[in-house]
mmCIF file as gemmi writes it, N, C-alpha and C atoms, coordinates in Angstrom:
data_model
loop_
_atom_site.group_PDB
_atom_site.id
_atom_site.type_symbol
_atom_site.label_atom_id
_atom_site.label_alt_id
_atom_site.label_comp_id
_atom_site.label_asym_id
_atom_site.label_entity_id
_atom_site.label_seq_id
_atom_site.pdbx_PDB_ins_code
_atom_site.Cartn_x
_atom_site.Cartn_y
_atom_site.Cartn_z
_atom_site.occupancy
_atom_site.B_iso_or_equiv
_atom_site.pdbx_formal_charge
_atom_site.auth_seq_id
_atom_site.auth_asym_id
_atom_site.pdbx_PDB_model_num
ATOM 1 N N . MET Axp A 1 ? 0.843 -1.146 0 1 0 ? 1 A 1
ATOM 2 C CA . MET Axp A 1 ? 0 0 0 1 0 ? 1 A 1
ATOM 3 C C . MET Axp A 1 ? 0.899 1.223 0 1 0 ? 1 A 1
ATOM 4 N N . LEU Axp A 2 ? 0.62 2.135 -0.886 1 0 ? 2 A 1
ATOM 5 C CA . LEU Axp A 2 ? 1.412 3.348 -1.002 1 0 ? 2 A 1
ATOM 6 C C . LEU Axp A 2 ? 0.572 4.548 -0.59 1 0 ? 2 A 1
ATOM 7 N N . TYR Axp A 3 ? 1.148 5.414 0.213 1 0 ? 3 A 1
ATOM 8 C CA . TYR Axp A 3 ? 0.445 6.591 0.722 1 0 ? 3 A 1
ATOM 9 C C . TYR Axp A 3 ? 1.256 7.845 0.434 1 0 ? 3 A 1
ATOM 10 N N . SER Axp A 4 ? 0.585 8.897 0.032 1 0 ? 4 A 1
ATOM 11 C CA . SER Axp A 4 ? 1.282 10.152 -0.233 1 0 ? 4 A 1
ATOM 12 C C . SER Axp A 4 ? 1.656 10.856 1.068 1 0 ? 4 A 1
ATOM 13 N N . ASN Axp A 5 ? 0.85 10.713 2.094 1 0 ? 5 A 1
ATOM 14 C CA . ASN Axp A 5 ? 1.095 11.351 3.397 1 0 ? 5 A 1
ATOM 15 C C . ASN Axp A 5 ? 1.267 10.274 4.459 1 0 ? 5 A 1
ATOM 16 N N . HIS Axp A 6 ? 1.167 10.662 5.719 1 0 ? 6 A 1
ATOM 17 C CA . HIS Axp A 6 ? 1.232 9.682 6.795 1 0 ? 6 A 1
ATOM 18 C C . HIS Axp A 6 ? 0.056 8.727 6.692 1 0 ? 6 A 1
ATOM 19 N N . VAL Axp A 7 ? 0.308 7.457 6.972 1 0 ? 7 A 1
ATOM 20 C CA . VAL Axp A 7 ? -0.779 6.489 7.012 1 0 ? 7 A 1
ATOM 21 C C . VAL Axp A 7 ? -1.62 6.789 8.256 1 0 ? 7 A 1
ATOM 22 N N . ASP Axp A 8 ? -2.941 6.71 8.125 1 0 ? 8 A 1
ATOM 23 C CA . ASP Axp A 8 ? -3.801 7.025 9.266 1 0 ? 8 A 1
ATOM 24 C C . ASP Axp A 8 ? -3.826 5.862 10.258 1 0 ? 8 A 1
ATOM 25 N N . SER Axp A 9 ? -4.236 6.133 11.47 1 0 ? 9 A 1
ATOM 26 C CA . SER Axp A 9 ? -4.166 5.141 12.544 1 0 ? 9 A 1
ATOM 27 C C . SER Axp A 9 ? -5.087 3.944 12.307 1 0 ? 9 A 1
ATOM 28 N N . ILE Axp A 10 ? -6.23 4.148 11.697 1 0 ? 10 A 1
ATOM 29 C CA . ILE Axp A 10 ? -7.151 3.025 11.435 1 0 ? 10 A 1
ATOM 30 C C . ILE Axp A 10 ? -6.547 2.079 10.407 1 0 ? 10 A 1
ATOM 31 N N . THR Axp A 11 ? -5.955 2.625 9.359 1 0 ? 11 A 1
ATOM 32 C CA . THR Axp A 11 ? -5.309 1.79 8.353 1 0 ? 11 A 1
ATOM 33 C C . THR Axp A 11 ? -4.117 1.06 8.941 1 0 ? 11 A 1
ATOM 34 N N . ALA Axp A 12 ? -3.321 1.752 9.74 1 0 ? 12 A 1
ATOM 35 C CA . ALA Axp A 12 ? -2.161 1.124 10.379 1 0 ? 12 A 1
ATOM 36 C C . ALA Axp A 12 ? -2.606 -0.04 11.272 1 0 ? 12 A 1
ATOM 37 N N . ALA Axp A 13 ? -3.684 0.156 12.002 1 0 ? 13 A 1
ATOM 38 C CA . ALA Axp A 13 ? -4.199 -0.922 12.851 1 0 ? 13 A 1
ATOM 39 C C . ALA Axp A 13 ? -4.648 -2.116 12.004 1 0 ? 13 A 1
ATOM 40 N N . GLY Axp A 14 ? -5.291 -1.857 10.874 1 0 ? 14 A 1
ATOM 41 C CA . GLY Axp A 14 ? -5.714 -2.937 9.981 1 0 ? 14 A 1
ATOM 42 C C . GLY Axp A 14 ? -4.536 -3.719 9.426 1 0 ? 14 A 1
ATOM 43 N N . ILE Axp A 15 ? -3.461 -3.006 9.088 1 0 ? 15 A 1
ATOM 44 C CA . ILE Axp A 15 ? -2.26 -3.674 8.573 1 0 ? 15 A 1
ATOM 45 C C . ILE Axp A 15 ? -1.66 -4.579 9.648 1 0 ? 15 A 1
ATOM 46 N N . ILE Axp A 16 ? -1.609 -4.079 10.868 1 0 ? 16 A 1
ATOM 47 C CA . ILE Axp A 16 ? -1.067 -4.881 11.975 1 0 ? 16 A 1
ATOM 48 C C . ILE Axp A 16 ? -1.959 -6.084 12.251 1 0 ? 16 A 1
ATOM 49 N N . LEU Axp A 17 ? -3.263 -5.877 12.285 1 0 ? 17 A 1
ATOM 50 C CA . LEU Axp A 17 ? -4.184 -6.978 12.572 1 0 ? 17 A 1
ATOM 51 C C . LEU Axp A 17 ? -4.186 -8.034 11.471 1 0 ? 17 A 1
ATOM 52 N N . ALA Axp A 18 ? -3.96 -7.64 10.239 1 0 ? 18 A 1
ATOM 53 C CA . ALA Axp A 18 ? -3.868 -8.63 9.156 1 0 ? 18 A 1
ATOM 54 C C . ALA Axp A 18 ? -2.718 -9.588 9.42 1 0 ? 18 A 1
ATOM 55 N N . ASP Axp A 19 ? -1.634 -9.071 9.964 1 0 ? 19 A 1
ATOM 56 C CA . ASP Axp A 19 ? -0.492 -9.922 10.294 1 0 ? 19 A 1
ATOM 57 C C . ASP Axp A 19 ? -0.804 -10.797 11.504 1 0 ? 19 A 1
ATOM 58 N N . VAL Axp A 20 ? -1.384 -10.207 12.538 1 0 ? 20 A 1
ATOM 59 C CA . VAL Axp A 20 ? -1.657 -10.945 13.776 1 0 ? 20 A 1
ATOM 60 C C . VAL Axp A 20 ? -2.729 -12.01 13.569 1 0 ? 20 A 1
ATOM 61 N N . TRP Axp A 21 ? -3.833 -11.64 12.935 1 0 ? 21 A 1
ATOM 62 C CA . TRP Axp A 21 ? -4.96 -12.561 12.807 1 0 ? 21 A 1
ATOM 63 C C . TRP Axp A 21 ? -4.812 -13.54 11.654 1 0 ? 21 A 1
ATOM 64 N N . ASN Axp A 22 ? -4.251 -13.099 10.54 1 0 ? 22 A 1
ATOM 65 C CA . ASN Axp A 22 ? -4.225 -13.923 9.334 1 0 ? 22 A 1
ATOM 66 C C . ASN Axp A 22 ? -2.833 -14.314 8.891 1 0 ? 22 A 1
ATOM 67 N N . ASN Axp A 23 ? -1.81 -13.884 9.632 1 0 ? 23 A 1
ATOM 68 C CA . ASN Axp A 23 ? -0.415 -14.17 9.28 1 0 ? 23 A 1
ATOM 69 C C . ASN Axp A 23 ? -0.115 -13.715 7.846 1 0 ? 23 A 1
ATOM 70 N N . LYS Axp A 24 ? -0.656 -12.558 7.47 1 0 ? 24 A 1
ATOM 71 C CA . LYS Axp A 24 ? -0.424 -11.986 6.143 1 0 ? 24 A 1
ATOM 72 C C . LYS Axp A 24 ? 0.301 -10.662 6.287 1 0 ? 24 A 1
ATOM 73 N N . LYS Axp A 25 ? 1.425 -10.556 5.628 1 0 ? 25 A 1
ATOM 74 C CA . LYS Axp A 25 ? 2.213 -9.327 5.671 1 0 ? 25 A 1
ATOM 75 C C . LYS Axp A 25 ? 1.71 -8.368 4.596 1 0 ? 25 A 1
ATOM 76 N N . ILE Axp A 26 ? 1.47 -7.139 4.982 1 0 ? 26 A 1
ATOM 77 C CA . ILE Axp A 26 ? 1.089 -6.089 4.049 1 0 ? 26 A 1
ATOM 78 C C . ILE Axp A 26 ? 2.162 -5.015 4.127 1 0 ? 26 A 1
ATOM 79 N N . ILE Axp A 27 ? 2.771 -4.721 3.019 1 0 ? 27 A 1
ATOM 80 C CA . ILE Axp A 27 ? 3.784 -3.675 2.974 1 0 ? 27 A 1
ATOM 81 C C . ILE Axp A 27 ? 3.076 -2.351 2.767 1 0 ? 27 A 1
ATOM 82 N N . ALA Axp A 28 ? 3.381 -1.4 3.625 1 0 ? 28 A 1
ATOM 83 C CA . ALA Axp A 28 ? 2.807 -0.062 3.516 1 0 ? 28 A 1
ATOM 84 C C . ALA Axp A 28 ? 3.937 0.956 3.615 1 0 ? 28 A 1
ATOM 85 N N . ILE Axp A 29 ? 3.967 1.87 2.673 1 0 ? 29 A 1
ATOM 86 C CA . ILE Axp A 29 ? 4.98 2.916 2.667 1 0 ? 29 A 1
ATOM 87 C C . ILE Axp A 29 ? 4.244 4.243 2.571 1 0 ? 29 A 1
ATOM 88 N N . ASP Axp A 30 ? 4.554 5.132 3.516 1 0 ? 30 A 1
ATOM 89 C CA . ASP Axp A 30 ? 3.881 6.423 3.515 1 0 ? 30 A 1
ATOM 90 C C . ASP Axp A 30 ? 4.864 7.553 3.243 1 0 ? 30 A 1
ATOM 91 N N . GLN Axp A 31 ? 4.331 8.738 3.146 1 0 ? 31 A 1
ATOM 92 C CA . GLN Axp A 31 ? 5.071 9.974 2.907 1 0 ? 31 A 1
ATOM 93 C C . GLN Axp A 31 ? 5.797 9.976 1.558 1 0 ? 31 A 1
ATOM 94 N N . LEU Axp A 32 ? 5.183 9.375 0.544 1 0 ? 32 A 1
ATOM 95 C CA . LEU Axp A 32 ? 5.782 9.363 -0.787 1 0 ? 32 A 1
ATOM 96 C C . LEU Axp A 32 ? 5.554 10.671 -1.538 1 0 ? 32 A 1
ATOM 97 N N . GLY Axp A 33 ? 4.585 11.434 -1.138 1 0 ? 33 A 1
ATOM 98 C CA . GLY Axp A 33 ? 4.298 12.702 -1.792 1 0 ? 33 A 1
ATOM 99 C C . GLY Axp A 33 ? 3.26 12.55 -2.892 1 0 ? 33 A 1
ATOM 100 N N . ASP Axp A 34 ? 2.507 13.595 -3.108 1 0 ? 34 A 1
ATOM 101 C CA . ASP Axp A 34 ? 1.449 13.58 -4.116 1 0 ? 34 A 1
ATOM 102 C C . ASP Axp A 34 ? 2.01 13.389 -5.527 1 0 ? 34 A 1
ATOM 103 N N . GLU Axp A 35 ? 3.17 13.975 -5.812 1 0 ? 35 A 1
ATOM 104 C CA . GLU Axp A 35 ? 3.757 13.879 -7.149 1 0 ? 35 A 1
ATOM 105 C C . GLU Axp A 35 ? 4.074 12.427 -7.511 1 0 ? 35 A 1
ATOM 106 N N . PHE Axp A 36 ? 4.591 11.674 -6.546 1 0 ? 36 A 1
ATOM 107 C CA . PHE Axp A 36 ? 4.919 10.271 -6.803 1 0 ? 36 A 1
ATOM 108 C C . PHE Axp A 36 ? 3.66 9.483 -7.139 1 0 ? 36 A 1
ATOM 109 N N . LEU Axp A 37 ? 2.629 9.651 -6.327 1 0 ? 37 A 1
ATOM 110 C CA . LEU Axp A 37 ? 1.407 8.884 -6.557 1 0 ? 37 A 1
ATOM 111 C C . LEU Axp A 37 ? 0.681 9.326 -7.819 1 0 ? 37 A 1
ATOM 112 N N . ASP Axp A 38 ? 0.842 10.579 -8.22 1 0 ? 38 A 1
ATOM 113 C CA . ASP Axp A 38 ? 0.28 11.019 -9.501 1 0 ? 38 A 1
ATOM 114 C C . ASP Axp A 38 ? 1.023 10.369 -10.663 1 0 ? 38 A 1
ATOM 115 N N . TYR Axp A 39 ? 2.306 10.102 -10.483 1 0 ? 39 A 1
ATOM 116 C CA . TYR Axp A 39 ? 3.144 9.513 -11.529 1 0 ? 39 A 1
ATOM 117 C C . TYR Axp A 39 ? 2.845 8.023 -11.726 1 0 ? 39 A 1
ATOM 118 N N . VAL Axp A 40 ? 2.64 7.301 -10.65 1 0 ? 40 A 1
ATOM 119 C CA . VAL Axp A 40 ? 2.413 5.852 -10.721 1 0 ? 40 A 1
ATOM 120 C C . VAL Axp A 40 ? 1.009 5.584 -11.253 1 0 ? 40 A 1
ATOM 121 N N . GLN Axp A 41 ? 0.898 4.681 -12.219 1 0 ? 41 A 1
ATOM 122 C CA . GLN Axp A 41 ? -0.385 4.333 -12.826 1 0 ? 41 A 1
ATOM 123 C C . GLN Axp A 41 ? -0.757 2.894 -12.462 1 0 ? 41 A 1
ATOM 124 N N . ASP Axp A 42 ? -2.041 2.584 -12.502 1 0 ? 42 A 1
ATOM 125 C CA . ASP Axp A 42 ? -2.497 1.212 -12.274 1 0 ? 42 A 1
ATOM 126 C C . ASP Axp A 42 ? -1.792 0.278 -13.245 1 0 ? 42 A 1
ATOM 127 N N . GLY Axp A 43 ? -1.357 -0.862 -12.748 1 0 ? 43 A 1
ATOM 128 C CA . GLY Axp A 43 ? -0.732 -1.865 -13.588 1 0 ? 43 A 1
ATOM 129 C C . GLY Axp A 43 ? 0.772 -1.718 -13.717 1 0 ? 43 A 1
ATOM 130 N N . GLN Axp A 44 ? 1.324 -0.575 -13.275 1 0 ? 44 A 1
ATOM 131 C CA . GLN Axp A 44 ? 2.776 -0.421 -13.333 1 0 ? 44 A 1
ATOM 132 C C . GLN Axp A 44 ? 3.427 -1.265 -12.252 1 0 ? 44 A 1
ATOM 133 N N . ASN Axp A 45 ? 4.599 -1.784 -12.567 1 0 ? 45 A 1
ATOM 134 C CA . ASN Axp A 45 ? 5.364 -2.536 -11.582 1 0 ? 45 A 1
ATOM 135 C C . ASN Axp A 45 ? 6.231 -1.59 -10.785 1 0 ? 45 A 1
ATOM 136 N N . ILE Axp A 46 ? 6.328 -1.871 -9.495 1 0 ? 46 A 1
ATOM 137 C CA . ILE Axp A 46 ? 7.212 -1.107 -8.637 1 0 ? 46 A 1
ATOM 138 C C . ILE Axp A 46 ? 8.095 -2.078 -7.866 1 0 ? 46 A 1
ATOM 139 N N . GLU Axp A 47 ? 9.191 -1.563 -7.374 1 0 ? 47 A 1
ATOM 140 C CA . GLU Axp A 47 ? 10.088 -2.358 -6.545 1 0 ? 47 A 1
ATOM 141 C C . GLU Axp A 47 ? 10.281 -1.601 -5.239 1 0 ? 47 A 1
ATOM 142 N N . VAL Axp A 48 ? 10.157 -2.313 -4.131 1 0 ? 48 A 1
ATOM 143 C CA . VAL Axp A 48 ? 10.361 -1.725 -2.82 1 0 ? 48 A 1
ATOM 144 C C . VAL Axp A 48 ? 11.667 -2.281 -2.269 1 0 ? 48 A 1
ATOM 145 N N . LYS Axp A 49 ? 12.606 -1.41 -2.025 1 0 ? 49 A 1
ATOM 146 C CA . LYS Axp A 49 ? 13.915 -1.799 -1.497 1 0 ? 49 A 1
ATOM 147 C C . LYS Axp A 49 ? 13.826 -1.987 0.021 1 0 ? 49 A 1
ATOM 148 N N . GLU Axp A 50 ? 14.823 -2.66 0.573 1 0 ? 50 A 1
ATOM 149 C CA . GLU Axp A 50 ? 14.838 -2.916 2.017 1 0 ? 50 A 1
ATOM 150 C C . GLU Axp A 50 ? 14.843 -1.637 2.835 1 0 ? 50 A 1
ATOM 151 N N . ASP Axp A 51 ? 15.394 -0.563 2.3 1 0 ? 51 A 1
ATOM 152 C CA . ASP Axp A 51 ? 15.44 0.701 3.032 1 0 ? 51 A 1
ATOM 153 C C . ASP Axp A 51 ? 14.133 1.485 2.916 1 0 ? 51 A 1
ATOM 154 N N . GLY Axp A 52 ? 13.138 0.935 2.206 1 0 ? 52 A 1
ATOM 155 C CA . GLY Axp A 52 ? 11.848 1.585 2.05 1 0 ? 52 A 1
ATOM 156 C C . GLY Axp A 52 ? 11.717 2.447 0.82 1 0 ? 52 A 1
ATOM 157 N N . SER Axp A 53 ? 12.785 2.57 0.043 1 0 ? 53 A 1
ATOM 158 C CA . SER Axp A 53 ? 12.687 3.356 -1.184 1 0 ? 53 A 1
ATOM 159 C C . SER Axp A 53 ? 11.855 2.592 -2.211 1 0 ? 53 A 1
ATOM 160 N N . VAL Axp A 54 ? 11.142 3.348 -3.044 1 0 ? 54 A 1
ATOM 161 C CA . VAL Axp A 54 ? 10.249 2.767 -4.032 1 0 ? 54 A 1
ATOM 162 C C . VAL Axp A 54 ? 10.727 3.186 -5.418 1 0 ? 54 A 1
ATOM 163 N N . ILE Axp A 55 ? 10.864 2.203 -6.314 1 0 ? 55 A 1
ATOM 164 C CA . ILE Axp A 55 ? 11.319 2.453 -7.676 1 0 ? 55 A 1
ATOM 165 C C . ILE Axp A 55 ? 10.25 1.992 -8.64 1 0 ? 55 A 1
ATOM 166 N N . VAL Axp A 56 ? 9.873 2.862 -9.576 1 0 ? 56 A 1
ATOM 167 C CA . VAL Axp A 56 ? 8.918 2.498 -10.619 1 0 ? 56 A 1
ATOM 168 C C . VAL Axp A 56 ? 9.708 1.851 -11.748 1 0 ? 56 A 1
ATOM 169 N N . LEU Axp A 57 ? 9.283 0.627 -12.112 1 0 ? 57 A 1
ATOM 170 C CA . LEU Axp A 57 ? 9.997 -0.114 -13.16 1 0 ? 57 A 1
ATOM 171 C C . LEU Axp A 57 ? 9.403 0.144 -14.529 1 0 ? 57 A 1
């Protein structure tokens, strides 16, 4: 999940509970900025590095 600003507390809780209840990891990266999310289109591939950086492929 990619967010332009800070992830809100309800969404953060859902991400944590998905891991606790269903053993499913959800990657969420926030503070990417509006320009980044305007650039990324549906269906594009992205790569998330270990340091949290996001690269559009």
